[in-house]
C-alpha positions as CSV (number, residue, x, y, z in Angstrom):
1,M,3.0,52.6,0.9
2,P,2.2,53.7,-2.8
3,M,-0.3,51.9,-4.5
4,T,2.1,51.3,-7.4
5,M,4.7,49.6,-5.0
6,R,2.0,47.5,-3.5
7,L,1.0,46.3,-7.0
8,V,4.3,45.8,-8.7
9,G,6.4,44.9,-5.4
10,K,9.9,45.8,-4.6
11,N,11.8,43.4,-6.7
12,S,10.2,43.9,-10.4
13,R,13.4,44.7,-12.1
14,A,15.1,41.7,-10.8
15,C,12.1,39.6,-11.8
16,M,12.2,40.7,-15.1
17,M,15.7,39.6,-15.3
18,A,15.7,36.5,-13.3
19,I,12.9,34.6,-15.2
20,P,14.6,35.0,-18.6
21,A,17.8,33.9,-17.1
22,M,16.4,30.8,-15.4
23,S,14.7,29.8,-18.5
24,L,17.8,29.8,-20.9
25,P,18.8,26.4,-19.4
26,L,15.6,25.0,-19.3
27,L,15.0,25.9,-23.0
28,A,18.5,24.5,-23.9
29,G,17.5,21.1,-22.4
30,A,14.1,21.0,-24.0
31,L,15.4,21.9,-27.2
32,F,18.4,19.5,-26.9
33,G,15.7,16.6,-26.2
34,L,13.4,17.8,-29.1
35,R,16.7,17.4,-31.3
36,H,17.0,13.6,-30.5
37,G,13.3,13.1,-30.7
38,A,12.5,14.1,-34.4
39,P,9.2,16.0,-33.9
40,S,6.8,15.8,-37.0
41,R,5.9,19.6,-36.4
42,P,9.4,21.4,-35.2
43,A,7.6,25.0,-35.0
44,L,5.0,23.7,-32.7
45,A,7.5,21.8,-30.7
46,G,9.9,24.8,-30.5
47,A,6.8,26.9,-29.3
48,L,5.8,24.3,-26.7
49,A,9.5,24.1,-25.3
50,G,9.5,27.8,-25.0
51,L,6.1,27.9,-23.1
52,L,7.4,25.1,-21.0
53,S,10.6,26.5,-20.1
54,A,9.1,29.9,-19.3
55,G,6.5,28.6,-17.2
56,L,8.7,26.4,-15.3
57,A,11.2,29.3,-14.6
58,A,8.2,31.6,-13.5
59,T,7.3,28.8,-11.4
60,L,10.4,28.5,-9.7
61,Y,10.7,32.3,-9.3
62,A,7.3,32.5,-7.7
63,S,8.3,30.0,-5.1
64,H,10.9,31.9,-4.0
65,C,9.7,35.4,-4.5
66,T,9.3,37.6,-1.3
67,D,6.9,40.0,-3.1
C-alpha cells in the first residue's frame, strides 16, 4: 500500500465535502440561537458558533469514518 494512501486514506475527498455539509445545519442552528440571545460581542460569538459547528461535524464524521 502506498505511503500517501496510508496517510490520507481512501475517503479524503468525501471527508472534504462531508464535514462542511454536516456543519452547515449546525451553524445555522447556532446562529439562530445567538440571534435570540443578543450577544454583546457578535463577531466573537459568530466565530465561536463556527468553531462549534465545525468541531461537532468533524466529531460526527470521525465517529463514522472507516479510514
